[in-house]
MARPA-712259 format. One record per atom (N, C-alpha, C): residue in one letter; x, y, z; atom name; residue number from 0. Coordinates in steps of 0.1 Angstrom, whole numbers, always signed. Each point is the difference from the previous one (the first is absolute). Last residue first. Example, Ala and Ser with C-alpha at 12.3 -4.5 7.8 and 13.67 -1.06 7.14 Angstrom:
- S;+128;-22;+71;N;1
- S;+9;+11;+0;CA;1
- S;-8;+11;+8;C;1
- A;+3;-57;-1;N;0
- A;-9;+12;+0;CA;0
- A;+9;+12;+0;C;0
//
This chain:
- M;+2556;+353;-729;N;224
- M;+5;+7;-12;CA;224
- M;+13;-6;-5;C;224
- G;-25;-13;+40;N;223
- G;-10;+3;-9;CA;223
- G;+4;+7;-13;C;223
- T;+25;+6;+49;N;222
- T;-5;-11;-7;CA;222
- T;-11;+4;-10;C;222
- I;+46;+21;+27;N;221
- I;-13;+3;-6;CA;221
- I;-5;-12;-8;C;221
- R;+38;+7;+41;N;220
- R;-3;-7;-12;CA;220
- R;-15;+3;-4;C;220
- V;+43;+17;+37;N;219
- V;-13;+2;-7;CA;219
- V;-1;-8;-12;C;219
- G;+28;-10;+48;N;218
- G;+1;+10;-11;CA;218
- G;-14;+2;-6;C;218
- A;+26;-20;+49;N;217
- A;-11;+1;-10;CA;217
- A;+3;+10;-10;C;217
- H;+24;-27;+38;N;216
- H;+6;+9;-10;CA;216
- H;-10;+2;-11;C;216
- A;-6;-14;+56;N;215
- A;+1;-4;-14;CA;215
- A;+8;+10;-8;C;215
- K;-22;-5;+47;N;214
- K;+14;-3;-1;CA;214
- K;+3;-6;-14;C;214
- Y;-43;+19;+17;N;213
- Y;+2;-14;-4;CA;213
- Y;+14;-5;-1;C;213
- I;-11;+45;+14;N;212
- I;-10;-8;+7;CA;212
- I;+3;-15;-3;C;212
- R;+26;+33;-23;N;211
- R;+3;+0;+15;CA;211
- R;-9;-9;+8;C;211
- N;-7;+6;-46;N;210
- N;+12;-7;+2;CA;210
- N;+4;-1;+14;C;210
- L;-37;+26;-12;N;209
- L;-3;-14;-2;CA;209
- L;+13;-8;+2;C;209
- H;+4;+47;+2;N;208
- H;-8;-5;+12;CA;208
- H;-2;-15;-2;C;208
- L;+21;+21;-35;N;207
- L;+9;-1;+11;CA;207
- L;-7;-5;+13;C;207
- L;-26;+9;-39;N;206
- L;+9;-12;-1;CA;206
- L;+9;-2;+11;C;206
- L;-25;+40;-2;N;205
- L;-8;-11;+4;CA;205
- L;+7;-13;-1;C;205
- V;+22;+38;-15;N;204
- V;-1;+1;+14;CA;204
- V;-9;-12;+5;C;204
- T;+4;+6;-46;N;203
- T;+13;-5;+6;CA;203
- T;-1;+0;+15;C;203
- W;-34;+21;-25;N;202
- W;-2;-15;+1;CA;202
- W;+13;-6;+5;C;202
- E;+0;+46;-9;N;201
- E;-7;-3;+13;CA;201
- E;-2;-15;+1;C;201
- E;+21;+16;-39;N;200
- E;+8;+2;+11;CA;200
- E;-7;-4;+13;C;200
- L;-23;-3;-41;N;199
- L;+11;-10;+1;CA;199
- L;+8;+2;+12;C;199
- Y;-34;+31;-8;N;198
- Y;-5;-12;+5;CA;198
- Y;+10;-11;+0;C;198
- R;+12;+43;-16;N;197
- R;-3;+1;+14;CA;197
- R;-5;-14;+5;C;197
- S;+8;+7;-46;N;196
- S;+12;-4;+8;CA;196
- S;-3;+1;+15;C;196
- N;-29;+14;-37;N;195
- N;-3;-12;+6;CA;195
- N;+12;-5;+9;C;195
- A;+3;+39;-28;N;194
- A;-8;+2;+12;CA;194
- A;-4;-12;+8;C;194
- L;+22;-1;-43;N;193
- L;+9;+2;+11;CA;193
- L;-8;+3;+13;C;193
- E;-25;-29;-38;N;192
- E;+8;+13;+0;CA;192
- E;+7;+1;+13;C;192
- G;-11;-50;-15;N;191
- G;-6;+13;-3;CA;191
- G;+9;+12;+2;C;191
- A;+10;-48;+6;N;190
- A;-9;+5;+10;CA;190
- A;-6;+13;-2;C;190
- D;+23;-45;-27;N;189
- D;-2;+14;-1;CA;189
- D;-11;+4;+10;C;189
- L;+35;-42;+5;N;188
- L;-14;+3;-4;CA;188
- L;-1;+16;+0;C;188
- A;+40;-44;-1;N;187
- A;-3;+14;+1;CA;187
- A;-15;+3;-4;C;187
- R;+28;-46;+21;N;186
- R;-9;+6;-10;CA;186
- R;-2;+15;+3;C;186
- V;+38;-43;+12;N;185
- V;-7;+12;+5;CA;185
- V;-8;+7;-12;C;185
- Y;+31;-38;-3;N;184
- Y;-13;-4;+6;CA;184
- Y;-8;+11;+6;C;184
- E;+51;+11;-9;N;183
- E;-7;-12;-4;CA;183
- E;-13;-3;+8;C;183
- I;+22;+47;-13;N;182
- I;+1;-8;+12;CA;182
- I;-9;-12;-3;C;182
- R;+0;+32;-31;N;181
- R;+14;-5;-1;CA;181
- R;+2;-8;+13;C;181
- E;-40;+25;-7;N;180
- E;+0;-13;-5;CA;180
- E;+13;-6;-3;C;180
- V;-5;+46;+14;N;179
- V;-6;-9;+10;CA;179
- V;+2;-15;-4;C;179
- L;+11;+33;-32;N;178
- L;+10;-1;+11;CA;178
- L;-5;-10;+11;C;178
- E;-30;+13;-33;N;177
- E;+10;-9;-6;CA;177
- E;+11;-3;+10;C;177
- M;-31;+32;+12;N;176
- M;-7;-13;+0;CA;176
- M;+10;-11;-6;C;176
- V;+14;+45;-2;N;175
- V;+1;-5;+14;CA;175
- V;-7;-14;+1;C;175
- T;-3;+23;-41;N;174
- T;+13;-4;+2;CA;174
- T;+2;-6;+14;C;174
- K;-42;+18;-11;N;173
- K;+3;-12;-8;CA;173
- K;+14;-5;+2;C;173
- K;-12;+41;+19;N;172
- K;-7;-11;+7;CA;172
- K;+3;-13;-7;C;172
- A;+16;+39;-21;N;171
- A;+7;-3;+12;CA;171
- A;-6;-12;+8;C;171
- G;-23;+17;-37;N;170
- G;+12;-7;-4;CA;170
- G;+9;-4;+12;C;170
- R;-41;+25;+7;N;169
- R;-2;-13;-5;CA;169
- R;+13;-8;-4;C;169
- H;-10;+37;+38;N;168
- H;+7;+0;-13;CA;168
- H;+0;-14;-5;C;168
- D;-20;+10;+42;N;167
- D;-7;+8;-10;CA;167
- D;+7;+0;-14;C;167
- G;-2;-39;+43;N;166
- G;+7;+12;-5;CA;166
- G;-8;+7;-11;C;166
- A;+6;-49;+34;N;165
- A;-8;+12;-3;CA;165
- A;+8;+11;-5;C;165
- V;-1;-57;+11;N;164
- V;+8;+11;-5;CA;164
- V;-9;+12;-4;C;164
- L;+5;-50;+30;N;163
- L;-9;+10;-5;CA;163
- L;+7;+12;-4;C;163
- V;+14;-54;+6;N;162
- V;+4;+14;+2;CA;162
- V;-9;+9;-7;C;162
- D;-3;-54;+19;N;161
- D;-2;+10;-10;CA;161
- D;+5;+13;+5;C;161
- G;+14;-54;+14;N;160
- G;-8;+12;+2;CA;160
- G;-1;+9;-12;C;160
- Q;+40;-35;+20;N;159
- Q;-14;-2;-4;CA;159
- Q;-7;+13;+2;C;159
- M;+54;-20;-9;N;158
- M;-9;+9;+7;CA;158
- M;-14;-4;-5;C;158
- P;+42;-34;+2;N;157
- P;-8;+8;-8;CA;157
- P;-9;+9;+9;C;157
- H;+49;-17;+14;N;156
- H;-14;-4;+1;CA;156
- H;-8;+9;-8;C;156
- D;+47;+6;+5;N;155
- D;-2;-14;-5;CA;155
- D;-14;-5;+1;C;155
- V;+14;+43;+17;N;154
- V;+0;+0;-15;CA;154
- V;-2;-14;-6;C;154
- R;-9;+28;+45;N;153
- R;+1;-14;-2;CA;153
- R;+0;-4;-15;C;153
- R;-8;+44;+16;N;152
- R;+14;-3;+2;CA;152
- R;+3;-15;-1;C;152
- L;-45;+18;-2;N;151
- L;+8;+5;-11;CA;151
- L;+14;-4;+0;C;151
- D;-29;-10;+37;N;150
- D;-2;-9;-12;CA;150
- D;+8;+5;-12;C;150
- S;+0;+28;+38;N;149
- S;+8;-12;+3;CA;149
- S;-2;-11;-12;C;149
- A;-25;+41;-2;N;148
- A;+15;+2;-2;CA;148
- A;+8;-13;+3;C;148
- D;-51;+2;-21;N;147
- D;+7;-1;+13;CA;147
- D;+15;+1;-1;C;147
- L;-39;+22;-31;N;146
- L;+9;-11;-1;CA;146
- L;+8;+0;+13;C;146
- H;-33;+34;-14;N;145
- H;-6;-12;+7;CA;145
- H;+9;-12;-2;C;145
- H;+6;+46;-19;N;144
- H;-2;+1;+14;CA;144
- H;-2;-13;+7;C;144
- F;+10;+15;-49;N;143
- F;+9;-8;+8;CA;143
- F;-3;+0;+15;C;143
- A;-15;+43;-32;N;142
- A;+1;-15;-2;CA;142
- A;+8;-7;+11;C;142
- S;-16;+50;-28;N;141
- S;-1;-6;+13;CA;141
- S;-1;-15;-1;C;141
- V;+21;+44;-31;N;140
- V;-9;-12;+0;CA;140
- V;+1;-6;+14;C;140
- V;+14;+48;-30;N;139
- V;-1;-7;+12;CA;139
- V;-10;-11;-1;C;139
- K;+34;+32;-29;N;138
- K;-12;-8;-4;CA;138
- K;-2;-10;+12;C;138
- A;+25;+51;+1;N;137
- A;+1;-15;+0;CA;137
- A;-13;-6;-4;C;137
- D;+9;+47;+7;N;136
- D;+3;-4;-13;CA;136
- D;-1;-16;-1;C;136
- R;-5;+24;+42;N;135
- R;-11;+4;-9;CA;135
- R;+2;-5;-15;C;135
- A;+13;-10;+51;N;134
- A;+7;-3;-12;CA;134
- A;-9;+2;-12;C;134
- I;-20;+10;+41;N;133
- I;+14;+4;+2;CA;133
- I;+8;-1;-13;C;133
- A;-46;-14;+2;N;132
- A;+0;+14;+3;CA;132
- A;+15;+5;+1;C;132
- R;-8;-46;-6;N;131
- R;-3;+7;-12;CA;131
- R;+1;+15;+2;C;131
- A;+5;-28;+37;N;130
- A;+12;-1;-9;CA;130
- A;-3;+8;-13;C;130
- Q;-35;-4;+30;N;129
- Q;+9;+9;+5;CA;129
- Q;+13;+0;-8;C;129
- Q;-32;-31;-10;N;128
- Q;-5;+13;-4;CA;128
- Q;+9;+11;+5;C;128
- A;+9;-44;+14;N;127
- A;+2;+1;-15;CA;127
- A;-4;+14;-5;C;127
- A;-10;-12;+45;N;126
- A;+15;+2;-2;CA;126
- A;+3;+3;-15;C;126
- S;-49;+13;+13;N;125
- S;+8;-12;+2;CA;125
- S;+15;+4;-1;C;125
- G;-34;+34;+3;N;124
- G;-9;-12;-2;CA;124
- G;+7;-13;+2;C;124
- E;+15;+47;+9;N;123
- E;-1;-2;-15;CA;123
- E;-9;-12;-3;C;123
- D;+9;+10;+46;N;122
- D;-6;+11;-6;CA;122
- D;-3;-2;-15;C;122
- V;+3;-41;+34;N;121
- V;+9;+8;-8;CA;121
- V;-7;+11;-7;C;121
- L;-6;-37;+44;N;120
- L;-7;+8;-10;CA;120
- L;+10;+9;-6;C;120
- I;+11;-48;+24;N;119
- I;+1;+15;+1;CA;119
- I;-7;+6;-11;C;119
- A;-3;-52;+25;N;118
- A;+1;+9;-12;CA;118
- A;+0;+14;+4;C;118
- K;+17;-41;+32;N;117
- K;-11;+8;-3;CA;117
- K;+3;+9;-12;C;117
- P;+19;-48;+30;N;116
- P;+1;+10;-11;CA;116
- P;-13;+8;-2;C;116
- A;+21;-22;+47;N;115
- A;-10;-3;-10;CA;115
- A;+1;+11;-11;C;115
- G;+26;-1;+41;N;114
- G;+3;-12;-8;CA;114
- G;-9;-2;-12;C;114
- R;-5;+37;+30;N;113
- R;+1;-11;+8;CA;113
- R;+2;-13;-8;C;113
- D;-5;+33;-32;N;112
- D;-6;+5;+13;CA;112
- D;-1;-13;+8;C;112
- F;+26;+18;-48;N;111
- F;-3;-11;+9;CA;111
- F;-4;+5;+13;C;111
- L;-5;+20;-53;N;110
- L;+8;+1;+12;CA;110
- L;-4;-12;+9;C;110
- L;-3;+17;-57;N;109
- L;-5;-6;+12;CA;109
- L;+9;+3;+12;C;109
- P;-5;+4;-57;N;108
- P;-1;+10;+11;CA;108
- P;-6;-7;+13;C;108
- V;+28;-22;-42;N;107
- V;-13;+0;+6;CA;107
- V;+1;+9;+12;C;107
- V;+28;-9;-50;N;106
- V;+0;+5;+13;CA;106
- V;-14;-1;+6;C;106
- V;+20;-9;-45;N;105
- V;-4;-11;+8;CA;105
- V;-2;+3;+14;C;105
- D;+5;+23;-53;N;104
- D;-1;+3;+15;CA;104
- D;-6;-12;+7;C;104
- V;+27;+14;-49;N;103
- V;-9;-10;+7;CA;103
- V;+1;+2;+15;C;103
- L;+12;+28;-48;N;102
- L;+3;+0;+15;CA;102
- L;-11;-9;+6;C;102
- I;+24;+13;-51;N;101
- I;-11;-7;+7;CA;101
- I;+4;-1;+15;C;101
- K;+20;+42;-27;N;100
- K;+1;-14;+0;CA;100
- K;-13;-6;+6;C;100
- D;+15;+47;-9;N;99
- D;-12;-6;-5;CA;99
- D;+1;-15;-1;C;99
- G;+29;+26;+36;N;98
- G;-5;+6;-12;CA;98
- G;-12;-6;-5;C;98
- I;+35;-9;+37;N;97
- I;-10;-9;-6;CA;97
- I;-5;+5;-13;C;97
- A;+29;+28;+25;N;96
- A;+7;-12;-6;CA;96
- A;-9;-10;-6;C;96
- E;-19;+37;+23;N;95
- E;+7;+5;-12;CA;95
- E;+7;-12;-7;C;95
- A;-21;-9;+42;N;94
- A;-9;+3;-11;CA;94
- A;+6;+4;-13;C;94
- L;+19;-12;+46;N;93
- L;+3;-8;-12;CA;93
- L;-9;+4;-12;C;93
- S;-3;+18;+46;N;92
- S;+15;+0;-4;CA;92
- S;+3;-6;-13;C;92
- E;-45;-1;+17;N;91
- E;+4;+14;-2;CA;91
- E;+15;+1;-4;C;91
- L;-17;-42;+13;N;90
- L;-4;+4;-13;CA;90
- L;+3;+15;-4;C;90
- I;+11;-17;+43;N;89
- I;+8;-7;-10;CA;89
- I;-4;+4;-14;C;89
- G;-25;+17;+37;N;88
- G;+14;+6;-1;CA;88
- G;+8;-7;-10;C;88
- R;-44;-16;+8;N;87
- R;+0;+13;-5;CA;87
- R;+14;+5;-2;C;87
- H;-5;-43;+21;N;86
- H;-5;+1;-14;CA;86
- H;+1;+14;-6;C;86
- A;+11;-20;+45;N;85
- A;+10;+5;-8;CA;85
- A;-4;+3;-14;C;85
- D;-29;-18;+34;N;84
- D;+5;+12;+5;CA;84
- D;+12;+6;-7;C;84
- W;-20;-43;-12;N;83
- W;-9;+12;-3;CA;83
- W;+6;+13;+5;C;83
- P;+34;-39;-14;N;82
- P;-11;+1;+10;CA;82
- P;-8;+13;-3;C;82
- V;+23;-21;-43;N;81
- V;+4;+6;+13;CA;81
- V;-11;+0;+10;C;81
- T;+6;-14;-49;N;80
- T;-5;-10;+10;CA;80
- T;+4;+5;+14;C;80
- V;-3;+13;-58;N;79
- V;+2;+5;+14;CA;79
- V;-6;-9;+10;C;79
- I;+20;-3;-54;N;78
- I;-10;-5;+10;CA;78
- I;+4;+6;+14;C;78
- V;+9;+10;-56;N;77
- V;+4;+3;+13;CA;77
- V;-11;-5;+10;C;77
- I;+20;-8;-54;N;76
- I;-12;-1;+9;CA;76
- I;+6;+2;+14;C;76
- D;+31;+3;-33;N;75
- D;-11;+4;-8;CA;75
- D;-13;+1;+8;C;75
- A;+53;+6;+19;N;74
- A;-12;-8;-2;CA;74
- A;-9;+6;-11;C;74
- Q;+42;+18;+19;N;73
- Q;+3;-12;-8;CA;73
- Q;-13;-7;-5;C;73
- A;+0;+39;+29;N;72
- A;+5;+4;-13;CA;72
- A;+2;-12;-9;C;72
- V;-15;-5;+45;N;71
- V;-10;+5;-9;CA;71
- V;+6;+3;-14;C;71
- A;+30;-14;+33;N;70
- A;-9;-11;-3;CA;70
- A;-11;+5;-10;C;70
- D;+29;+32;+18;N;69
- D;+7;-8;-10;CA;69
- D;-9;-12;-4;C;69
- T;-15;+28;+34;N;68
- T;-1;+8;-12;CA;68
- T;+7;-8;-11;C;68
- N;+0;-19;+44;N;67
- N;-13;+1;-6;CA;67
- N;+0;+7;-14;C;67
- A;+44;-26;+15;N;66
- A;-8;+11;+7;CA;66
- A;-13;+2;-8;C;66
- L;+19;-48;-5;N;65
- L;+4;+13;-3;CA;65
- L;-7;+10;+9;C;65
- G;+11;-56;-15;N;64
- G;-5;+9;+11;CA;64
- G;+6;+14;-2;C;64
- K;-11;-43;-36;N;63
- K;+9;+9;+6;CA;63
- K;-7;+8;+11;C;63
- V;-6;-48;-35;N;62
- V;-5;+9;+10;CA;62
- V;+12;+9;+5;C;62
- K;-15;-44;-30;N;61
- K;+6;+12;-5;CA;61
- K;-5;+11;+9;C;61
- A;+3;-56;+9;N;60
- A;-6;+13;+1;CA;60
- A;+9;+11;-6;C;60
- E;+4;-51;+6;N;59
- E;+1;+7;-13;CA;59
- E;-5;+14;+0;C;59
- A;-3;-29;+39;N;58
- A;+14;+0;-5;CA;58
- A;+3;+9;-12;C;58
- V;-35;+4;+40;N;57
- V;-2;-3;-14;CA;57
- V;+14;+2;-7;C;57
- T;+0;+3;+47;N;56
- T;-13;-8;-2;CA;56
- T;-2;-4;-14;C;56
- D;+36;+28;+13;N;55
- D;+2;-12;+8;CA;55
- D;-12;-10;-2;C;55
- R;-1;+44;-19;N;54
- R;+9;-9;-8;CA;54
- R;+3;-13;+8;C;54
- V;-27;+32;+21;N;53
- V;-7;-4;-12;CA;53
- V;+9;-10;-8;C;53
- D;+18;+21;+38;N;52
- D;-10;-9;+4;CA;52
- D;-7;-6;-12;C;52
- K;+29;+35;-8;N;51
- K;+8;-12;+3;CA;51
- K;-10;-11;+5;C;51
- A;-17;+43;-6;N;50
- A;+3;-6;-13;CA;50
- A;+7;-14;+1;C;50
- A;-7;+27;+38;N;49
- A;-13;-7;-4;CA;49
- A;+2;-7;-14;C;49
- A;+36;+25;+17;N;48
- A;-2;-11;+9;CA;48
- A;-13;-8;-4;C;48
- E;+8;+41;-22;N;47
- E;+9;-11;-5;CA;47
- E;+0;-12;+9;C;47
- A;-25;+38;+14;N;46
- A;-5;-5;-13;CA;46
- A;+8;-12;-5;C;46
- R;+15;+24;+37;N;45
- R;-11;-9;+4;CA;45
- R;-6;-6;-13;C;45
- Q;+34;+31;-6;N;44
- Q;+6;-12;+6;CA;44
- Q;-12;-10;+4;C;44
- A;-10;+44;-17;N;43
- A;+4;-10;-11;CA;43
- A;+6;-13;+6;C;43
- E;-37;+34;+21;N;42
- E;+14;-4;+2;CA;42
- E;+4;-10;-9;C;42
- R;-43;+16;-2;N;41
- R;+7;+12;+3;CA;41
- R;+15;-2;+2;C;41
- S;-24;-34;-32;N;40
- S;-1;+4;+14;CA;40
- S;+6;+13;+2;C;40
- G;-16;-40;-42;N;39
- G;+3;+14;+5;CA;39
- G;-1;+1;+15;C;39
- I;+9;-39;-42;N;38
- I;-6;+2;+13;CA;38
- I;+5;+14;+5;C;38
- Y;-7;-25;-49;N;37
- Y;+8;+10;+7;CA;37
- Y;-7;+4;+13;C;37
- V;-1;-41;-41;N;36
- V;-6;+6;+12;CA;36
- V;+11;+9;+6;C;36
- E;-15;-28;-49;N;35
- E;+11;+7;+7;CA;35
- E;-6;+8;+12;C;35
- D;-21;-48;-20;N;34
- D;+0;+15;-1;CA;34
- D;+12;+6;+7;C;34
- G;-15;-48;-2;N;33
- G;+10;+5;-10;CA;33
- G;+0;+15;-2;C;33
- A;-25;-30;+32;N;32
- A;-6;+0;-13;CA;32
- A;+9;+5;-11;C;32
- R;+14;-1;+46;N;31
- R;-2;-14;-5;CA;31
- R;-6;+0;-14;C;31
- A;+4;+41;+21;N;30
- A;+13;-5;-4;CA;30
- A;-1;-14;-5;C;30
- F;-38;+19;+18;N;29
- F;+2;+6;-13;CA;29
- F;+14;-5;-5;C;29
- R;-13;-14;+43;N;28
- R;-9;-6;-10;CA;28
- R;+3;+6;-14;C;28
- M;+23;+18;+37;N;27
- M;+4;-14;-2;CA;27
- M;-8;-6;-11;C;27
- A;-11;+44;+14;N;26
- A;+13;-1;-7;CA;26
- A;+4;-14;-3;C;26
- L;-38;+6;+26;N;25
- L;-3;+3;-14;CA;25
- L;+13;+0;-8;C;25
- G;+4;-5;+46;N;24
- G;-7;-12;-6;CA;24
- G;-3;+3;-14;C;24
- L;+19;+35;+24;N;23
- L;+10;-10;-2;CA;23
- L;-7;-13;-6;C;23
- G;-28;+36;+12;N;22
- G;+9;+4;-11;CA;22
- G;+10;-11;-3;C;22
- E;-28;-6;+38;N;21
- E;-8;-1;-13;CA;21
- E;+9;+3;-12;C;21
- A;+20;+4;+44;N;20
- A;-4;-13;-3;CA;20
- A;-7;-2;-13;C;20
- G;+36;+40;+4;N;19
- G;-11;-5;+9;CA;19
- G;-5;-14;-5;C;19
- T;+32;+27;-24;N;18
- T;+7;-7;+11;CA;18
- T;-10;-5;+10;C;18
- G;-11;+26;-40;N;17
- G;+3;-14;-3;CA;17
- G;+8;-7;+11;C;17
- G;-19;+46;-9;N;16
- G;-4;-8;+12;CA;16
- G;+3;-14;-2;C;16
- I;-4;+21;-43;N;15
- I;+3;+9;+11;CA;15
- I;-6;-6;+13;C;15
- I;+15;-21;-49;N;14
- I;-9;-2;+11;CA;14
- I;+5;+9;+11;C;14
- G;+3;-6;-57;N;13
- G;+6;+6;+12;CA;13
- G;-10;-1;+11;C;13
- I;+9;-26;-50;N;12
- I;-9;+3;+11;CA;12
- I;+8;+6;+12;C;12
- K;-2;-16;-55;N;11
- K;+10;+6;+9;CA;11
- K;-8;+6;+11;C;11
- F;-14;-44;-33;N;10
- F;-2;+14;+4;CA;10
- F;+12;+4;+9;C;10
- G;-2;-40;-41;N;9
- G;-4;+3;+13;CA;9
- G;-2;+15;+3;C;9
- P;+13;-29;-41;N;8
- P;+9;+11;+6;CA;8
- P;-4;+3;+14;C;8
- D;-4;-46;-29;N;7
- D;-9;+9;+7;CA;7
- D;+9;+11;+7;C;7
- K;+14;-28;-45;N;6
- K;+1;+0;+14;CA;6
- K;-8;+11;+6;C;6
- P;-12;-25;-47;N;5
- P;+7;+11;+6;CA;5
- P;+1;+0;+15;C;5
- K;-2;-45;-30;N;4
- K;-10;+10;+6;CA;4
- K;+8;+11;+6;C;4
- K;+18;-28;-43;N;3
- K;+0;+0;+15;CA;3
- K;-10;+11;+5;C;3
- D;-4;-26;-48;N;2
- D;+5;+12;+6;CA;2
- D;-1;-2;+16;C;2
- A;+5;-43;-32;N;1
- A;-10;+9;+5;CA;1
- A;+7;+12;+7;C;1
- M;+18;-31;-41;N;0
- M;+2;+1;+14;CA;0
- M;-10;+11;+5;C;0
//
């Protein structure tokens, strides 16, 4: 009798900002892949309401809604998806709890001017570089900027596109690339060092313009490789 294939243990993922559109979509996709998901919020009740949304969408989901610090404590990988104006404050409050864990920054520094998105210049260079300056022990990786939030939540439909992953810690970047490819039909590509995160973030602003003009849900697909 052939040996049984070992069960995939998956990842333990804490999503800070998991009550927002992007965070909730990622939570649904990772729950569908079999990962343990801990949705974090400043208010545990809001986090649990989001976790219920995930369970309603993914029946087998292993998901809990917790206060931010508790979500971080349970996770091996922390993903931050908060709005830009909350980025610094959230990370300052969680830096000690995050410690040397992998920290995936999905935040885009932008504002809306008369309904149009505009990139914001960041003193550190990018949101991800600001995260590294605040959470100094964390292994910061920049990723997941170009997956449409509404498409992420449609878990019965395959995603399409590439996720560009930038970071200076080789092992952490490899782990995040493995995490990316737990979303069916999505490919992870190595985008080099963390300094390149600026281009990933700014490209998101251009995608928002394209989606606005063409009433689309465009993502990124790199051809020729």
